[in-house]
Every structure is written in C-alpha cells, then in structure tokens.
N, C-alpha and C positions, 0 to 999 in steps of 0.2 A: 303548569302553572298560570291560574289568572288569578293573578293581583288584584284586581279591582273587583272581583267579584264575591273574592273573601270577605276587603272590609264592604264593596256592602252587603254582604249578614252581618257583620260585624257591627253596621251603624243601625242597621233594623234589627240586629238584637240587645243594644244599646237604647233602643226610644221604645223600643218591647217593658224596657227593664223599667225604664226607667213612669212608662205610663204605670207600671204594676205599682209601684213605689207612690205614688200618685192619688190612682185609687187606695190603694189602703192605709194610704192616710189619711183620704177621705171618709173613709167607711169606717174612720176612728180606730181601726186593729189595732189592739194594744198586743197580743203576744204573738210572736208564726211558727211550730211547729216543722220539725219537720217534712217531715207526710206533707205537711201543708205547704212547705217553700215545696216541693218533689210536684205535689200537682197546680201548684201555679207557675213555674214554672215550665211547664207542657209544653206552651204556648213557640218554646225557642226552636220548638223546631217548624217554625217559619222559617228565622235566616236561613240554617239550614238546606234545607230549599231550594230557599230561592239561590242561594251561593252552589247548591250542587244543578240547580236549573240555566244556571246562567256559564256554570264550566261547559266546555266541547267531551273531557270527559273527567275521572276520578273525581265525578260529584262526593262520596262519603268522602274523600281529602278533603273535601275544600269544603264541605259541612264542617266538618269537626274544626278544620281550621278556624271558622270566621266562628265557627263557637265558640272556642278557648280562647280569643282576639279580643268578641267580644265580653268574655269573661275576665280575662285579664285587665278589662277596660273596667270595666263595672269592681274587680276584687282591690284597684287601686282607686276609684273615686268615694265607692261610702267610707271609707274612713272621715275623707273631708266631708261627706254630705253627714255624716253621723255626730260630727264636732258640731255643728250648727246649733246654736240656742235654742229654733225651731222646727227639729228638727220632729221628722213623730218618733211615740215613745218605741214603738216594732223597731226601728232600725237601729237603734244602742245592740240590743240583743242581737241584728241580720248580724253590726257590722262586726259587732267582735268576734263571736259563736260562729255564724256557718258562711264565712267568708271562704275556705277550701272546696265548703261541700257547692258555691254557686259559680264556681270557676268548674270544679268538676259536673257541673249539671249542665250547667253551659257547653261544654267539648258534649257533652255526651247528647244531648240532643241537638246538636248539632249534627251528626253526627249520624243517627238517627232520621233525621230530616233529609241531609246530604244520599245518604242509602237509599229513603223513596225513590229523590228523582232518580236515582242508578235504576231502581227496578221500574219504574216509571220510561227509561229510556228504550230499558232491553224489552220491555214489551213492545214499547213502539215500533223498534225493529223487527219483534217476530211477526207484528199486523202486519209489517212493510214488506218484507220476505213472504210470508203467505199469499197476498195480494200478487206480489212476483208471480209467486211460482205457479196460480189459478192462472194469472193472465198468459203465462209462457205454453199452458197445454196448447 
C-alpha cells in the first residue's frame, strides 16, 4: 500500500473540488441538480489516475482509496463552508442534500481513474513483452 500516493490523490481531489466550488461561485450558479453534479465531478478521475500511476501495483485500489479519502474530507468540510455568511447559494443545497452523493462520486471516480492506470500499465507490459519476443527471434 502506497500511502503517499493515496494522500497525493486525496489532496488533488480536494484542490479540484475547491476549484469547482470557486468556479461555481464566480459563475453565479444558483442550484445544482444531481446529473449536473455527476457531470461536474467527472474531473475527479484525475486524482485516481495520479494515485494509480504513483502506486507500483493495485492502481484501482489506490485510486479508490484516494477518492474516498478526498470525498470524506469534502464531506466534513462542506457544512463548515456552507455555514459561512458569504457562502454561495448553491452550496446550501449541496451541503444539505448531496454530501453522501459527493462521497460516493469521489470514490467512484477515483476507482475509475485507478482502473485506467492499471489498464495503461497492462498495455505497456504487453508492448514490452512483444518487443522482447521480436528481439529474441
């Protein structure tokens, strides 16, 4: 288990989440629906991919764990941010209704990113085996 890879992925997920919240606030978003939330959080594949590539093996597991850890941090921080007087209006609905959805989505997208990292690793290993087989003939 590569703990630093998981932590890097979780921190990256937190940064991306804060970037999304800031962009929504600046754009003046009033309300966010569940399909919009799923679409917006698709960028969370990147932290899972980063964690999966950093780990030597089990990229899917590392991506999933980094996504869940980042999602848990978001789960804990959203009510605090939502309680501020200057919080954007869409954050009230997200903090109240969609927190469990965010946790599930973070784990889902993190695991998917880790799966992509595992597939990439398998393709490279297969290409290396072909090159070695051709060179050995």
